[in-house]
C-alpha positions as a Markdown table, in Angstrom:
| # | Residue | x | y | z |
|---|---|---|---|---|
| 1 | Met | 101.6 | 96.1 | 100.3 |
| 2 | Gln | 101.7 | 96.4 | 104.3 |
| 3 | Thr | 102.5 | 93.9 | 106.5 |
| 4 | Tyr | 100.2 | 93.0 | 109.8 |
| 5 | Ile | 100.0 | 91.2 | 112.8 |
| 6 | Leu | 96.5 | 89.9 | 113.9 |
| 7 | Met | 96.4 | 88.7 | 117.3 |
| 8 | Thr | 92.9 | 87.0 | 118.0 |
| 9 | Lys | 91.6 | 85.9 | 121.6 |
| 10 | Leu | 89.0 | 83.4 | 120.9 |
| 11 | Ser | 85.8 | 83.4 | 123.1 |
| 12 | Pro | 85.6 | 80.9 | 126.4 |
| 13 | Glu | 83.0 | 79.1 | 123.6 |
| 14 | Leu | 84.9 | 79.1 | 120.5 |
| 15 | Ala | 88.1 | 78.1 | 122.7 |
| 16 | Arg | 86.4 | 74.9 | 124.4 |
| 17 | Gln | 85.8 | 73.5 | 120.3 |
| 18 | Thr | 89.4 | 72.5 | 120.4 |
| 19 | Lys | 88.0 | 69.4 | 118.6 |
| 20 | Gln | 86.5 | 71.7 | 116.1 |
| 21 | Arg | 89.6 | 73.8 | 115.7 |
| 22 | Ala | 90.9 | 73.0 | 112.2 |
| 23 | Glu | 87.3 | 73.4 | 110.5 |
| 24 | Ile | 86.1 | 76.8 | 112.1 |
| 25 | Gly | 89.7 | 78.0 | 111.3 |
| 26 | Arg | 89.2 | 76.9 | 107.2 |
| 27 | Glu | 85.8 | 78.6 | 107.6 |
| 28 | Trp | 87.4 | 81.4 | 109.4 |
| 29 | Leu | 89.9 | 81.6 | 106.7 |
| 30 | Glu | 87.3 | 80.7 | 103.3 |
| 31 | Gln | 85.6 | 83.9 | 104.8 |
| 32 | Val | 88.6 | 86.1 | 105.2 |
| 33 | Lys | 89.7 | 84.9 | 101.1 |
| 34 | Lys | 86.1 | 85.4 | 100.0 |
| 35 | Lys | 86.0 | 89.5 | 101.3 |
| 36 | Cys | 89.4 | 90.4 | 101.5 |
| 37 | Pro | 90.9 | 88.9 | 98.5 |
| 38 | Glu | 93.3 | 90.8 | 98.4 |
| 39 | Val | 95.1 | 89.7 | 101.9 |
| 40 | Arg | 97.9 | 87.5 | 101.9 |
| 41 | Phe | 98.8 | 85.3 | 104.6 |
| 42 | Leu | 102.5 | 84.5 | 105.3 |
| 43 | Asp | 102.3 | 82.4 | 108.3 |
| 44 | His | 99.8 | 81.4 | 111.5 |
| 45 | Tyr | 101.0 | 80.4 | 114.9 |
| 46 | Ala | 98.8 | 79.0 | 117.9 |
| 47 | Leu | 99.9 | 80.8 | 121.2 |
| 48 | Leu | 100.4 | 80.0 | 124.9 |
| 49 | Gly | 99.4 | 83.1 | 126.5 |
| 50 | Pro | 96.9 | 86.1 | 126.8 |
| 51 | Tyr | 96.3 | 85.5 | 123.0 |
| 52 | Asp | 95.5 | 82.2 | 121.2 |
| 53 | Phe | 96.7 | 83.4 | 117.8 |
| 54 | Leu | 99.3 | 85.1 | 116.1 |
| 55 | Asp | 98.9 | 85.6 | 112.3 |
| 56 | Ile | 101.1 | 87.6 | 109.9 |
| 57 | Tyr | 99.3 | 88.8 | 106.5 |
| 58 | Glu | 100.0 | 91.3 | 103.8 |
| 59 | Ala | 97.1 | 93.9 | 103.2 |
| 60 | Pro | 97.5 | 96.5 | 100.7 |
| 61 | Asp | 95.4 | 99.1 | 103.3 |
| 62 | Ala | 94.6 | 99.9 | 107.1 |
| 63 | Glu | 90.8 | 99.7 | 106.5 |
| 64 | Thr | 91.6 | 96.0 | 105.0 |
| 65 | Ala | 93.6 | 94.8 | 107.9 |
| 66 | Ala | 90.6 | 96.5 | 109.9 |
| 67 | Lys | 88.3 | 93.8 | 108.2 |
| 68 | Val | 90.1 | 91.2 | 108.7 |
| 69 | Ser | 89.9 | 92.0 | 112.5 |
| 70 | Met | 86.0 | 92.6 | 112.1 |
| 71 | Ile | 85.8 | 88.9 | 110.4 |
| 72 | Ser | 87.9 | 87.2 | 113.4 |
| 73 | Leu | 85.2 | 89.3 | 115.8 |
| 74 | Ala | 82.2 | 88.6 | 113.9 |
| 75 | Asn | 83.0 | 84.6 | 114.1 |
| 76 | Gly | 83.4 | 84.1 | 117.6 |
| 77 | Ala | 86.7 | 86.2 | 118.9 |
| 78 | Leu | 86.9 | 87.6 | 121.9 |
| 79 | Gln | 89.2 | 90.0 | 121.2 |
| 80 | Ala | 90.9 | 90.6 | 117.5 |
| 81 | Glu | 93.5 | 93.5 | 116.7 |
| 82 | Ser | 95.7 | 94.1 | 113.6 |
| 83 | Trp | 98.6 | 95.6 | 114.2 |
| 84 | Thr | 101.2 | 97.5 | 111.7 |
| 85 | Ala | 104.6 | 95.6 | 111.5 |
| 86 | Ile | 107.5 | 97.6 | 109.6 |
| 87 | Pro | 110.7 | 95.5 | 108.4 |
| 88 | Tyr | 113.8 | 95.6 | 111.0 |
| 89 | Lys | 115.9 | 97.0 | 108.0 |
| 90 | Arg | 112.9 | 99.9 | 107.4 |
| 91 | Phe | 112.9 | 100.7 | 111.2 |
| 92 | Leu | 116.4 | 101.5 | 110.8 |
| 93 | Glu | 116.4 | 103.4 | 108.3 |
| 94 | Leu | 113.4 | 105.8 | 109.8 |
| 95 | Ala | 115.9 | 105.9 | 113.4 |
| 96 | Lys | 118.4 | 107.3 | 111.0 |
| 97 | Glu | 116.0 | 110.2 | 110.3 |
| 98 | Ile | 115.1 | 111.3 | 113.6 |
């Protein structure tokens, strides 16, 4: 499984629904689990900055990671990006090969 980082920026309309945030988040997670059952979430953070949320998850491939981003966009995210994450130790191993 590959590790991915999902960076999400909510639409202004969705961002205003702070009291419903837990319910909206649960519904989003249920959709991801239903449509991408192989995805395993490792951590979730709310952010104060250019993005609203950061999710760390594992997926078998880039296509599945793209589906996670698309589910976010279909549920009111203004922006959703899935980035590949390489464990630091592995990064150092790769750097030695350069």
